[in-house]
C-alpha positions in Angstrom: 1.7 11.0 14.4 5.2 10.9 13.1 6.0 10.5 9.4 7.7 7.1 10.2 4.5 5.8 11.9 2.3 7.1 9.1 4.4 5.3 6.5 4.3 2.1 8.5 0.5 2.3 8.9 0.0 3.0 5.2 2.1 0.0 4.3 0.1 -2.2 6.7 -3.1 -0.9 5.2 -1.9 -1.8 1.7 -0.9 -5.3 2.8 -4.2 -5.8 4.6 -6.2 -4.7 1.5 -4.1 -6.9 -0.7 -4.7 -9.9 1.6 -8.4 -9.3 1.8 -8.5 -9.6 -1.9 -6.6 -12.9 -1.8 -3.7 -11.4 -3.8 -0.1 -12.3 -3.3 2.6 -9.7 -3.5 3.5 -11.2 -6.9 -0.1 -11.0 -8.1 -0.3 -7.3 -7.3 3.2 -6.6 -8.7 2.3 -8.3 -11.9 -0.9 -6.2 -12.1 0.8 -2.9 -11.6 4.3 -3.5 -13.0 6.3 -3.2 -9.8 9.2 -5.2 -8.4 8.2 -7.4 -5.5 11.1 -6.0 -3.4 9.6 -2.5 -3.8 6.1 -3.6 -2.8 7.6 -5.5 0.2 9.5 -2.4 1.3 6.3 -0.3 1.0 4.2 -2.8 2.9 6.8 -3.0 5.7 7.0 0.7 6.1 10.6 0.9 4.9 9.8 3.0 1.8 7.8 6.2 1.3 5.8 6.2 -1.9 4.8 8.9 -4.4 1.2 9.8 -5.1 1.3 8.1 -8.5 2.6 4.8 -7.0 -0.2 5.0 -4.5 -2.7 5.5 -7.3 -1.3 2.4 -9.2 -1.5 0.3 -6.1 -5.1 1.4 -5.4 -6.0 0.7 -9.1 -4.3 -2.8 -8.8 -6.3 -3.5 -5.6 -9.5 -2.1 -7.3 -10.2 0.2 -4.4 -10.5 3.9 -3.8 -7.3 5.5 -2.6 -9.2 6.7 0.4 -9.7 3.1 1.5 -6.0 2.9 2.1 -6.1 5.8 4.6 -8.9 4.5 6.8 -6.3 4.1 9.6 -5.7 7.8 9.7 -7.5 10.3 12.0 -6.4 13.7 13.3 -7.2 12.7 16.8 
């Protein structure tokens, strides 16, 4: 899997988890102190994120970080 594909899939996973919790981008941004444009770029796979940003997003979604990587397998 290319880095670009991985970043897109991670962003989609974040968006899917957010929507499952019935949160808007603004709701999540308010919870974690992030600009909506940044979250949008992450969810659309246009921006790679740091581990600390990933932790903040997982905390805001009230999920384990591992839940955001369920799309990934080495196969």
